[in-house]
Structures are given as C-alpha cells and as structure tokens.
C-alpha positions as CSV (number, residue, x, y, z in Angstrom):
1,M,-8.8,-1.1,22.9
2,E,-6.9,2.1,23.4
3,R,-3.8,2.5,21.3
4,T,-0.7,3.7,23.1
5,H,1.1,6.7,21.8
6,M,3.9,5.8,19.4
7,S,7.2,7.4,20.2
8,W,8.9,9.1,17.2
9,P,12.6,9.4,16.6
10,E,14.5,12.6,17.1
11,G,14.0,14.8,14.1
12,Y,10.4,13.7,13.5
13,D,9.2,17.3,13.5
14,E,11.5,18.1,10.6
15,L,10.3,15.0,8.7
16,L,6.7,16.1,9.3
17,R,7.5,19.6,8.1
18,A,9.0,18.1,4.9
19,A,6.1,15.8,4.4
20,V,3.6,18.7,4.9
21,E,5.5,20.8,2.3
22,A,5.4,17.9,-0.2
23,V,1.7,17.0,0.2
24,G,0.2,20.3,1.4
25,D,-1.9,18.8,4.2
26,R,-0.6,18.2,7.7
27,D,-3.1,15.6,8.7
28,L,-2.5,13.5,5.5
29,A,1.3,13.9,5.9
30,E,1.2,12.7,9.5
31,R,-1.0,9.7,8.6
32,L,1.3,8.8,5.7
33,L,4.4,8.9,8.0
34,R,2.5,6.7,10.6
35,G,1.2,4.3,8.0
36,R,-2.4,5.1,9.0
37,V,-3.8,6.4,5.8
38,D,-6.4,5.1,3.4
39,L,-4.1,4.4,0.4
40,E,-6.7,5.2,-2.2
41,E,-7.4,8.6,-0.5
42,A,-3.7,9.4,-0.3
43,S,-3.0,8.3,-3.8
44,E,-5.9,10.4,-5.2
45,R,-5.1,13.5,-3.1
46,I,-1.3,13.8,-3.7
47,G,-0.9,12.1,-7.1
48,W,2.3,10.7,-8.4
49,R,4.1,14.1,-8.5
50,G,3.2,14.7,-4.8
51,F,4.4,11.2,-3.9
52,E,7.8,11.8,-5.6
53,R,8.0,15.2,-3.8
54,L,7.2,13.5,-0.5
55,V,10.1,11.0,-0.9
56,L,12.4,13.8,-2.1
57,E,11.6,16.0,0.9
58,L,12.1,13.2,3.4
59,F,15.6,12.6,2.1
60,R,16.3,16.3,2.1
61,A,15.1,16.6,5.7
62,N,17.7,13.9,6.6
63,G,20.7,15.9,5.1
64,Y,20.8,14.4,1.6
65,E,21.2,16.5,-1.5
66,V,18.4,15.5,-3.8
67,E,17.4,15.7,-7.5
68,L,14.0,15.0,-9.0
69,H,14.0,13.2,-12.3
70,H,17.7,12.7,-12.7
71,R,18.7,11.6,-16.2
72,V,21.1,8.7,-16.8
73,G,21.5,8.2,-20.5
74,R,18.0,7.8,-21.9
75,K,16.5,6.7,-18.6
76,E,15.3,8.7,-15.6
77,I,15.6,8.1,-11.8
78,D,12.5,9.5,-10.0
79,V,14.5,10.7,-7.0
80,L,18.3,10.7,-6.6
81,A,19.6,11.3,-3.1
82,Y,23.2,11.5,-2.2
83,N,25.8,12.6,0.4
84,E,29.5,12.3,0.5
85,R,29.4,8.5,1.0
86,T,26.2,7.2,-0.6
87,V,24.1,7.6,-3.7
88,I,20.5,6.3,-3.6
89,A,18.4,5.8,-6.7
90,I,14.7,5.8,-5.8
91,E,11.8,4.7,-7.9
92,C,8.4,5.9,-6.5
93,K,5.4,3.6,-6.9
94,R,2.2,4.8,-5.5
95,W,0.1,1.9,-7.0
96,N,-2.6,0.7,-4.7
97,A,-2.4,-2.9,-5.7
98,V,1.3,-3.8,-5.3
99,Y,2.6,-7.3,-5.0
100,P,6.3,-8.4,-4.8
101,S,6.0,-9.9,-8.3
102,S,4.8,-6.6,-9.7
103,L,7.9,-4.8,-8.2
104,R,10.5,-7.1,-9.8
105,G,10.7,-5.1,-13.0
106,P,10.9,-1.6,-11.3
107,A,13.4,-3.0,-8.8
108,S,15.6,-4.4,-11.6
109,K,15.4,-1.2,-13.6
110,T,16.3,0.9,-10.6
111,T,19.3,-1.2,-9.8
112,E,20.5,-0.7,-13.4
113,K,19.9,3.0,-13.4
114,L,21.9,3.2,-10.1
115,R,24.8,1.5,-11.8
116,M,24.6,4.1,-14.6
117,A,24.5,7.0,-12.1
118,L,27.6,5.6,-10.2
119,E,29.5,5.9,-13.4
120,E,29.1,9.7,-13.4
121,E,32.4,11.4,-12.4
122,R,30.9,13.1,-9.4
123,F,29.6,9.9,-7.9
124,R,32.6,7.6,-8.5
125,G,33.9,5.9,-5.3
126,R,30.6,6.2,-3.5
127,T,28.4,3.4,-2.4
128,G,25.2,2.9,-4.2
129,V,21.7,1.9,-3.0
130,A,18.7,1.2,-5.2
131,A,15.2,1.5,-3.6
132,V,11.6,1.3,-4.6
133,V,9.3,3.3,-2.4
134,T,5.7,2.2,-2.3
135,M,2.5,3.4,-0.7
136,R,1.7,-0.2,0.6
137,D,3.9,-2.5,2.6
138,V,4.3,-5.7,0.6
139,G,6.8,-7.3,2.9
140,A,9.3,-7.8,0.1
141,G,12.4,-6.5,1.8
142,R,14.7,-6.7,-1.2
143,L,14.2,-7.6,-4.8
144,E,16.6,-7.7,-7.7
145,G,19.2,-5.8,-5.7
146,A,16.8,-3.0,-4.6
147,F,15.3,-2.3,-1.2
148,I,11.5,-2.3,-1.2
149,V,10.4,0.4,1.3
150,P,6.8,1.4,2.2
151,V,6.5,5.1,2.6
152,H,5.6,4.8,6.3
153,R,9.0,3.1,6.9
154,L,11.0,5.5,4.8
155,A,12.2,7.7,7.6
156,G,13.7,4.7,9.4
157,F,15.2,3.4,6.2
158,I,16.9,6.7,5.6
159,R,18.3,6.8,9.1
160,E,19.5,3.1,8.8
161,V,20.8,3.0,5.2
162,D,24.5,2.9,6.2
163,G,23.9,0.0,8.5
164,L,21.9,-1.8,5.8
165,L,24.8,-1.4,3.5
166,A,27.2,-2.9,6.0
167,E,25.0,-6.0,6.2
168,G,25.4,-6.6,2.4
169,P,22.8,-8.2,0.0
C-alpha cells in the first residue's frame, strides 16, 4: 500500500534545520520528526546529549529562549524554554523501554523543578509548563502535572502549548 505524503506545518523547514544541527544527520533528523525511526538506532547515534540538543533546538526554532542544564537549587532542568508569557521545564528521556509507570517519577520531579524555576525573579508572573520528552510514544498524555510528549510530536506540542494551558489540567 502506498503511503500518501504527509503535509507539514508552516515552519517545518526551520524545524528540520534545527534538528539537523542537533543530531548532525539530515536523514535521521527527518525520520525523528516524522516518528519513522528505529529508536535503538536513533538512541545509539545521537546519545543523550544529542537528544537534549534536539529538544533545545526545536524550542529555539519556535522562538523560545532556551537554556541547557538550568540549575534550580541543587537540581537541574535538562532544557528550560521560555518566552514573555511561558516557562517550560523539560526533562528528556531517550529510554527505549518507556512505560507510563516509569515516567511518574521524572514527571513529578520535573513539575517540582518547574515550581522552583517559577520562583526566580525573572520568571515571576509567567505561566509554567512541565514536560517530559520521550523517544517513544507511550500514550500517557499527562502524568503528575507534566505533559508526556514523544519527540515526533514535539513540534506540534510547541505550537499548541498556549492552547493546552487554556484547557487546564
């Protein structure tokens, strides 16, 4: 059966450029964004630092200011993305075997680290979002106050985050 061409949102070329910059391979970057990649291959080829870079670059490509390994007290947020309205604390999990139950701890910790980040003077008054980005889609949606987002859905999540906030928990 022949697959039809998927239409990509406006700005996809910029997202792809960012993904290529992060992982160093156009084919792999495109397959990651489309969700058509062997997860073991991707995990092995880009490593955890490359996965964090990919997430960071996708937020940057969408107009967010970003920080890698932002410290909050004695804890660290993998990627912190923010704009004038929103602060997003992101934990990156590139595990191949991921189940909703295995994400409860990281989700809870990310939500707590977000609360700590929102106490910083420069972020006061902004809306906060906690997210755990995974290689695999586990269908969890939201756990412990954090959105669970597979990397192939990250671009859509970034574009829709303000609408998701309006919906509430």
